[in-house]
N, C-alpha and C positions, 0 to 999 in steps of 0.2 A: 755738606755734613763734614764735621771734623773727623780726623783719622788719628789713630794711635801712631806715634812715631816708633819706628823699628829700633830695638836696642839689642845689645849682645847678651844680656842676661835672660830675658824672656821676651818673645815677640808675639804680639797678638795679630800681627799682619804678615809674618814671615811664612815660609813654606811649612806645610804640616810635618810633624815628626815622622820618622821612618816607622817607629813602633809606638802607637798611642795606647799605653796600658791603662790610661785613666778613663777611657770612653766606656759608656755603658750601653751603647747601641751599635748596630752593625754586626758583622760576623766575628766570632771569637777567634783570636789568634791561637796558635798551638805552640808549645814549647819548641818544637822542631824549627819553627820560623825564627826563633831567636838564637838557638844554640846549634842548629844543624841536626842531622839525623842521630837518633839514639833511642834508648828504651822508653823515653817519655813522649815520643812523637805524638801519641794519641791524646795527650792531656791538654785540654783547652785552658787558656788563661781567661777565665770568666768568673762570674759570680757562682758560688756553689754553696755547699752546706757549711755550717759553722766549723766543723771539724776538718773540712777539706775533702778533695776528691778521694773516694774510697780506693781506686786503683793505685793512685800515687802513694797513698798511705800504706797500702799493702807492699808496694815495691820498696819503700823506705824501711818498713818494718823488717822485711826479709834481709835487707842489707845490714841491719843492726841486731838481728836475732830476737826481735820482740814481736808482739802482735800488732795488727793494724789499729786496734783499740788503744794502744799505747802511744800512737802518733797523732799529732795535731798539726795541720797545715795552716799557717796564719796568713792573713790577708796583708802581707807586707811586714816590714821590720817593726813598725810602730805597734802593730797588733801584738807581736811577740813580746816586745818590751813591756807593754801594759800587762799582758797575762803573767809574765814573770814577776812583775812588781806585785800584782794582786795575789798570786798564789804563794810566793815566797815571803813577802813582807806584810802585806795587808796593813790595817790601821795599827800604828805604833811599832811595827817591825823595823828593826834597824837595818839601814842600807848605807853603804859607803860608795861614793862615786867621785868623779873629778870635775873640775870646771876650769876653763870653758868646756862645754860638751854640746852635743846635739840637744837643743832645748827640749824637744819632746821626750827624750830619754829621762831627763830630770822631771818633766811634767808628769810622767807616768808614776814616778815615786810619790810626788805630791798628791796626785789624784787619788791614790789609794790610802793616803794618810800615813805613809811610811815616815819614820824618823830618819831623814836623809842627812848624812854627815858628808861634808864635801872637802876633798883634798884640792887645794888650789894649784893649778899649773900656771907657769908664767913664761913670758917671752924671754926674760933674762936667763932662765934655766932651760931654754929650748923646748918648752912644753913637755918635758920628760916627767914621767911618774917617778916619784921618789919613794922607795919602799919605807924609808924612815918616817916620812910624813904620813904615809898610809898606815903604818903601825900605830901612830898616835890616835888615829880615828877608830881603830878596831877594838872590839870588845868580844867577850865570849857570846854576847847576845846578837852579834851580827848575823843577818839572814842572807844578805847578798852583797857582793862587791862587784861593781860594774865599772869597767874601763873600756875605752875604745882604742883600737889600733887599726888603721891610723887614727890619731886623735882628731876630733872635729873642733875647730876649723883649721888647725895648723897643718894637718897631714903627717905629723910625726908618728912613726910606728914605735911600738914598745919592743925593745930587744928581747929575744928569747931568754936571755940571762935574767932580765928584770922580771919577766913573767914567772920564771922558776923561783925567784926570790919571793914573789907575791904568794905563790902556792905554798912555799915553806912557811911563810908568816901565817897563812890561814891554817895550815896543819897544826902549828904550835898554839895559836891563840883561839881560833874558832873553827875547829875541824868540821862542823856541820854546815858551815857557810858555803854558799854557791858562788863560784867565780864566773862572771859573764864577761867574755871578751867580745865586744861588739866589733866585728871585723868585716870589712868589705874586701872581697877578693877580686883581683883583676880577672877579666873574662877568661883568660887562659887557665885560671885555676878552678873554674867552676866544676870540672869533672874529677878533680883530685880528691 
């Protein structure tokens, strides 16, 4: 019988991963198994309700001074991106994003029928978000501005000064617009 060749990107024959978060059988992992001891030790990483684990929602709500009914735990980042596109933009709602980007982030806007305006980022300009180019895409009707830091696939982070410039642009042009900074934090930053 033929065998898959091992490769560095994904291996169907290599050793199993330390944490298999994609599996739907076997015992549920606990957050403590990934992050170490803490207040979420008891929360399993498993299938749950659409709104998320009630205890985790309560703890997050207490941290932010809201009720648990105001908190939704998503099943991964893509679920969150889709919900934001659906709730904020919907069909015809204006959204501004950058390209290249995580393809599914753009797909979420397209899936809900949003009017997605795209600010191109380029290798020649170091994949940096240019507030002047962003300004050209903004209108008073914008519902969502979505950027990634670090940018996917380049890994370039948006400097805080540029984020401040973007916030100022939104305040001037479209103050009701939501700014989404899709940010992946290093493991050491998870508890900050």
